Legacy VTK file of the C-alpha trace (Angstrom):
# vtk DataFile Version 3.0
C-alpha trace
ASCII
DATASET POLYDATA
POINTS 177 float
18.301 -10.282 -40.181
20.994 -8.248 -38.001
19.030 -4.692 -38.987
16.050 -6.464 -37.753
17.009 -7.285 -34.398
19.119 -3.926 -33.973
15.308 -1.955 -35.329
13.634 -4.384 -32.661
15.922 -3.506 -29.390
16.141 0.698 -30.372
12.374 0.281 -29.874
12.723 -1.805 -27.033
15.464 1.220 -25.761
13.453 4.663 -26.676
9.918 2.818 -24.765
12.061 2.450 -21.876
13.459 5.982 -22.055
9.546 7.619 -22.954
7.815 5.372 -19.904
11.169 6.246 -18.007
10.394 4.244 -15.094
12.475 3.401 -12.645
11.562 -0.575 -10.810
12.126 0.211 -6.912
12.731 -3.270 -4.983
11.311 -3.304 -1.499
14.494 -3.392 1.293
12.340 -2.811 4.394
9.166 -1.640 5.468
7.112 -0.901 8.638
3.304 -1.155 8.327
1.444 0.233 11.244
-1.944 1.451 12.491
-3.807 3.225 15.551
-7.877 3.198 16.064
-9.741 3.997 19.426
-10.901 1.358 21.348
-12.705 1.281 24.610
-11.624 5.138 24.758
-7.700 3.842 24.158
-5.847 3.866 21.416
-4.919 0.509 20.016
-1.359 0.399 18.076
-0.538 -2.791 15.887
1.351 -3.291 12.628
1.205 -5.823 9.651
4.172 -7.922 8.264
5.149 -9.545 4.792
4.508 -7.038 2.735
5.191 -7.171 -0.832
5.066 -4.587 -3.486
5.742 -3.742 -6.674
7.115 -0.315 -7.301
7.425 1.002 -10.273
7.571 4.885 -10.104
9.185 8.053 -11.830
8.649 11.800 -10.480
8.685 12.509 -14.080
6.269 9.778 -15.609
3.860 9.587 -13.276
0.791 8.684 -15.997
3.127 5.366 -16.335
4.067 4.889 -12.735
2.047 2.306 -10.619
2.404 1.174 -7.030
0.669 -2.339 -5.820
1.022 -3.651 -2.157
-0.662 -6.408 -0.254
0.307 -7.433 3.481
-0.913 -10.758 5.457
-4.079 -10.426 7.311
-2.236 -13.503 9.759
0.557 -11.205 10.928
-1.401 -8.456 12.877
-0.319 -7.888 15.944
-0.961 -5.341 18.767
0.916 -6.306 21.208
-1.634 -8.603 22.659
-2.249 -12.148 21.572
-5.666 -12.529 22.326
-6.326 -9.551 21.258
-4.458 -10.678 17.698
-6.051 -13.977 17.366
-9.842 -11.970 17.818
-8.999 -9.912 15.089
-8.819 -12.231 12.549
-12.184 -13.889 13.355
-15.076 -13.136 10.868
-16.124 -10.372 12.485
-13.112 -8.577 12.232
-10.550 -9.371 9.468
-11.889 -12.976 8.563
-8.569 -13.940 8.220
-9.283 -17.498 7.156
-11.277 -16.691 4.087
-9.624 -13.098 3.393
-5.424 -13.506 3.502
-4.325 -10.487 2.262
-5.422 -6.458 1.804
-4.247 -4.850 -0.986
-3.789 -1.710 -2.359
-3.355 -1.107 -6.091
-2.894 2.763 -7.748
-5.180 3.479 -10.846
-3.485 6.927 -11.217
-0.785 9.003 -9.680
-0.807 12.316 -9.715
1.236 15.414 -8.161
-1.013 17.105 -4.991
0.554 20.155 -2.932
4.273 19.544 -2.274
4.187 15.512 -2.403
1.821 13.127 -4.605
-1.360 11.379 -4.484
-3.091 8.452 -5.782
-6.386 7.187 -6.890
-6.226 3.666 -4.865
-8.498 0.468 -4.957
-8.122 -0.815 -1.691
-9.610 -4.428 -0.868
-9.953 -5.738 2.669
-12.659 -8.644 3.854
-13.781 -8.880 0.209
-14.605 -5.037 -0.626
-12.841 -2.693 -2.728
-13.009 0.948 -2.699
-11.703 3.610 -4.729
-9.743 5.971 -2.230
-7.072 8.978 -2.636
-4.516 7.865 -0.478
-1.421 10.933 0.154
1.861 9.872 -0.354
5.572 11.168 -0.376
8.951 10.292 -2.693
11.884 10.732 -1.452
14.969 9.889 -3.637
18.554 9.426 -2.507
20.721 8.387 -5.384
19.708 4.545 -6.129
17.770 4.391 -2.509
14.165 5.673 -1.879
11.468 6.160 0.701
7.850 6.220 0.261
5.906 7.200 3.012
1.874 7.528 3.165
-0.282 8.371 6.055
-3.968 7.872 5.070
-7.592 7.155 6.627
-9.742 4.511 6.537
-13.468 3.785 7.711
-13.489 0.011 9.244
-16.950 0.256 8.125
-16.423 0.445 4.481
-14.995 -2.895 5.015
-17.304 -4.832 7.558
-14.275 -4.659 9.767
-15.763 -5.084 13.770
-19.199 -4.952 12.822
-21.107 -2.069 14.626
-19.482 -2.084 17.746
-19.876 1.391 19.504
-16.400 0.599 21.291
-14.251 0.672 18.447
-13.963 4.237 16.850
-14.744 3.972 12.793
-11.629 5.407 11.489
-8.006 4.079 11.394
-5.092 5.667 11.074
-2.821 3.327 8.452
0.768 4.345 8.042
2.988 2.968 5.604
7.005 3.566 5.159
8.899 1.787 2.818
12.648 1.500 1.950
13.567 0.631 -1.411
16.327 0.631 -4.041
16.872 0.401 -7.920
LINES 1 178
177 0 1 2 3 4 5 6 7 8 9 10 11 12 13 14 15 16 17 18 19 20 21 22 23 24 25 26 27 28 29 30 31 32 33 34 35 36 37 38 39 40 41 42 43 44 45 46 47 48 49 50 51 52 53 54 55 56 57 58 59 60 61 62 63 64 65 66 67 68 69 70 71 72 73 74 75 76 77 78 79 80 81 82 83 84 85 86 87 88 89 90 91 92 93 94 95 96 97 98 99 100 101 102 103 104 105 106 107 108 109 110 111 112 113 114 115 116 117 118 119 120 121 122 123 124 125 126 127 128 129 130 131 132 133 134 135 136 137 138 139 140 141 142 143 144 145 146 147 148 149 150 151 152 153 154 155 156 157 158 159 160 161 162 163 164 165 166 167 168 169 170 171 172 173 174 175 176
């Protein structure tokens, strides 16, 4: 019995070494966006980010990243605009409460990393490549991504001619082992 238990524990330890993953626990974050509307830049943020960050640069094939934000936390600095963006023609926050990004595959790209992610907004899921940076300092790390989303791909904002189609998203997560 002792030998069997020892063998089982050894196999589990070897699997951990083989997969070589680090679980990063989110400490702080910023999720912000920018879009043109009526010829002006509109900046905003989303909150209540929940993440699962299983990542090691040496083991990208078994790494995975997932994050969700709460649509009801949208903040552009103008409460009337925030309420408007929660309506059905925009994010439909009563029905679609979260925006989700889930990695399908992570890889090295240039001087950083990238991944194919399933992005779900307003019940529509699209696969897209998202480049990101990962910087580690001892037991702390930072994940940073800046990328564009076409709002029309997700049915956000209808056919508004005043609003730009491209939304720039900025995600900055500080995490600890």
